[in-house]
C-alpha positions in Angstrom: -4.3 -4.3 -4.3 -0.8 -2.9 -4.9 0.6 -0.9 -7.8 3.8 -2.1 -9.4 5.2 1.5 -9.5 6.4 3.3 -6.4 9.2 5.3 -4.7 10.7 5.4 -1.2 13.5 7.3 0.5 15.2 6.6 3.9 18.0 8.3 5.7 19.7 6.6 8.7 22.5 7.9 10.8 24.6 6.3 13.5 27.4 7.8 15.6 30.0 8.0 12.8 28.1 6.9 9.6 25.0 7.6 7.6 23.2 5.8 4.8 20.7 7.0 2.2 18.5 4.4 0.6 16.3 5.1 -2.5 14.0 2.4 -3.8 12.2 2.7 -7.1 9.7 0.2 -8.5 8.6 -0.1 -12.2 6.3 -2.2 -14.2 7.7 -5.6 -15.1 6.2 -9.0 -15.9 8.4 -10.8 -13.4 10.4 -9.8 -10.3 13.9 -8.3 -10.9 15.9 -6.7 -8.1 19.1 -4.7 -8.6 21.3 -3.1 -6.0 23.4 0.0 -7.0 26.6 1.5 -5.4 27.7 -1.4 -3.3 31.3 -2.5 -3.6 31.8 -5.5 -5.8 33.2 -7.5 -2.9 29.9 -7.1 -1.0 28.1 -9.8 -2.9 26.8 -11.5 0.3 25.3 -8.2 1.5 23.7 -7.7 -2.0 22.1 -11.1 -1.8 20.8 -10.4 1.7 19.2 -7.2 0.5 17.6 -8.9 -2.5 16.3 -11.6 -0.2 14.7 -8.9 2.0 12.9 -7.5 -1.1 11.9 -10.8 -2.6 10.2 -11.9 0.6 7.8 -9.0 0.4 7.3 -8.1 -3.3 6.2 -10.5 -6.0 6.4 -8.6 -9.3 8.1 -5.6 -10.8 11.5 -4.1 -11.5 13.0 -2.9 -8.2 16.1 -0.6 -8.1 17.8 0.0 -4.8 20.4 2.9 -4.5 22.6 3.0 -1.5 24.8 6.0 -0.5 27.1 5.6 2.4 29.0 8.4 4.3 31.5 8.2 7.1 35.0 7.0 7.9 35.8 3.5 6.6 36.3 0.9 9.3 39.0 -1.7 8.8 42.6 -2.7 9.2 45.8 -2.0 7.3 47.8 -5.1 6.5 51.1 -6.0 4.8 50.8 -8.6 2.0 53.9 -10.5 2.9 53.6 -12.9 0.0 53.8 -10.0 -2.5 56.5 -8.3 -0.5 58.6 -11.5 -0.6 58.2 -11.8 -4.3 59.5 -8.2 -4.8 62.5 -8.9 -2.5 63.3 -12.1 -4.3 63.1 -10.5 -7.8 65.3 -7.6 -6.7 67.9 -9.9 -5.3 67.9 -12.0 -8.4 68.3 -9.0 -10.7 71.0 -7.6 -8.4 73.0 -10.8 -8.6 72.4 -11.3 -12.4 73.6 -7.8 -13.3 76.0 -7.3 -10.5 74.2 -4.4 -9.1 74.2 -3.1 -5.5 71.0 -4.0 -3.7 69.5 -1.2 -1.6 66.4 -2.7 0.1 64.7 -0.1 2.2 61.4 -1.1 3.8 59.7 2.2 3.5 60.4 2.2 -0.3 59.2 -1.4 -0.6 55.9 -0.4 1.0 55.2 2.0 -1.8 55.2 -0.8 -4.4 51.8 -1.9 -5.7 49.7 -4.4 -3.6 52.2 -4.5 -0.7 50.0 -2.5 1.6 46.3 -3.4 1.7 43.1 -2.3 3.5 40.7 -4.8 4.9 37.3 -3.2 5.4 35.1 -4.4 8.3 31.5 -5.2 7.6 29.9 -3.6 10.7 28.3 -0.7 8.7 26.3 -3.2 6.6 24.8 -4.8 9.7 24.1 -1.7 11.6 22.9 0.7 9.0 22.3 -0.6 5.5 20.0 -3.6 6.1 17.7 -1.7 8.5 17.6 1.2 6.1 16.6 -1.0 3.2 14.0 -2.7 5.3 12.4 0.6 6.3 12.6 1.8 2.6 10.7 -1.4 1.5 8.1 -0.7 4.2 7.6 2.8 2.8 7.5 1.5 -0.8 4.7 -0.9 0.1 2.7 1.9 1.7 3.1 3.9 -1.5 2.2 1.0 -3.7 -0.9 0.3 -1.6 -2.1 3.9 -2.0 -1.5 3.8 -5.8 -3.3 0.5 -5.9 -6.4 1.9 -4.3 -6.6 4.6 -7.0 -6.3 1.9 -9.7 -8.8 -0.3 -8.0 -11.4 2.5 -8.1 -10.9 3.0 -11.8 -11.0 -0.7 -12.5 -14.3 -1.1 -10.6 -15.9 1.8 -12.5 -15.0 0.2 -15.9 -16.1 -3.3 -14.6 -19.5 -1.8 -13.7 -19.9 -0.6 -17.3 -18.7 -3.9 -18.6 -21.2 -5.8 -16.5 -24.0 -3.5 -17.7 -23.0 -4.1 -21.3 -23.1 -7.9 -20.7 -26.6 -7.6 -19.4 -27.6 -5.4 -22.4 -26.2 -8.0 -24.7 -28.3 -10.7 -23.0 -31.4 -8.5 -23.4 -30.8 -7.6 -27.0 -29.8 -11.0 -28.4 -32.1 -12.0 -31.2 -34.5 -15.0 -31.1 -32.6 -17.9 -32.8 -34.3 -20.5 -35.0 -33.3 -24.1 -34.1 -31.6 -24.7 -37.5 -29.4 -21.7 -37.0 -28.6 -22.2 -33.3 -25.1 -23.6 -33.7 -23.9 -20.7 -35.9 -25.6 -17.8 -34.2 -26.6 -18.7 -30.7 -24.4 -16.7 -28.2 -26.0 -17.9 -24.9 -22.8 -19.9 -24.0 -20.6 -16.9 -24.7 -22.7 -14.6 -22.7 -22.8 -17.1 -19.8 -19.0 -17.6 -19.8 -18.3 -13.9 -20.2 -20.6 -13.1 -17.2 -18.9 -15.8 -15.2 -15.4 -14.4 -15.9 -16.5 -10.8 -15.3 -17.8 -11.8 -11.9 -14.6 -13.7 -11.1 -12.6 -10.6 -12.2 -14.7 -8.3 -10.0 -14.1 -10.7 -7.0 -10.4 -10.6 -7.7 -10.3 -6.8 -7.9 -12.1 -6.7 -4.5 -9.9 -9.3 -2.8 -8.4 -8.2 0.5 -4.8 -8.9 1.2 -1.3 -8.6 -0.3 -1.4 -11.7 -2.5 -0.3 -10.9 -6.1 -3.3 -10.3 -8.4 -2.0 -9.1 -11.7 -1.4 -12.4 -13.4 -4.7 -13.9 -12.4 -6.5 -10.7 -13.7 -4.6 -11.0 -17.0 -5.9 -14.6 -17.4 -9.5 -13.6 -16.7 -9.4 -10.7 -19.1 -8.0 -13.0 -21.9 -11.0 -15.3 -21.3 -13.5 -12.4 -21.4 -12.0 -11.1 -24.7 -12.1 -14.6 -26.1 -15.9 -14.9 -25.5 -16.5 -11.4 -26.8 -14.7 -12.2 -30.0 -16.6 -15.5 -30.4 -19.9 -13.7 -29.8 -18.9 -11.0 -32.4 -18.2 -13.6 -35.0 -21.6 -15.2 -34.5 -23.8 -12.1 -34.9 -24.5 -9.6 -37.6 -26.9 -7.6 -35.4 -25.9 -3.9 -35.4 -27.0 -3.3 -31.8 -25.2 -6.4 -30.5 -22.1 -5.5 -32.5 -22.0 -2.0 -31.0 -22.4 -3.4 -27.5 -19.6 -5.9 -28.0 -17.2 -3.2 -29.4 -18.1 -1.0 -26.4 -17.4 -3.9 -24.1 -14.0 -4.5 -25.6 -13.1 -0.9 -25.0 -14.0 -1.1 -21.4 -12.1 -4.4 -21.1 -9.0 -2.7 -22.7 -9.2 0.1 -20.1 -9.2 -2.5 -17.4 -6.4 -4.4 -19.0 -4.2 -1.2 -19.1 -5.0 -0.5 -15.4 -4.2 -4.2 -14.5 -0.8 -4.0 -16.2 0.3 -1.8 -13.2 -1.0 -4.3 -10.6 1.5 -6.4 -8.7 
């Protein structure tokens, strides 16, 4: 069982560069991954990072912050197409207005977009992706520990819920045959017990498969049977047991909302 909330930090350093990666995970019904601080032209790297996360986490809002330090790696280049446009425009204006043309290359290089910088992507391959992978590993360990705490609390409330279901069975009144359809709650008790046992099995399941959605479905079914049983009885003892059962179920539901 894994919690949906978690935190992880990784620092990696190479000869000339370093990368800090922070990963935070929050409750969310679906899986949403966002990557912060990457340049806009690094869309392919961003998708690779998201794929790395989606292959290992099934639910939650995941935020990844990346901080890079070190000299940029790349090449300076001259945008000859832009330079040619400037020269052509200057010559045309010189001819049109009969002005002297003084085309000095060093001055032309100061014009916008004539000189460019093409950054190489080696940093991404050598530092960022391994750092993200390590951070996700740490996040999963964190989520597993938190999940163990939640599991313990859920099992404690499940135990109380099962005991209440047994008490409801013991305290149900004898039903006359002509009132059976309106007041008999045997079917509700039977279905409620079935779903409680399924929920307990789900909570105790071993592995990393997502559990939150299936737990949510089982709790909806248990609540449905409790509501139906409540509508069929006017017995004070049963009514009290059903209300108490709903309270235990609500505690389990709140805990399950943080389960991946």
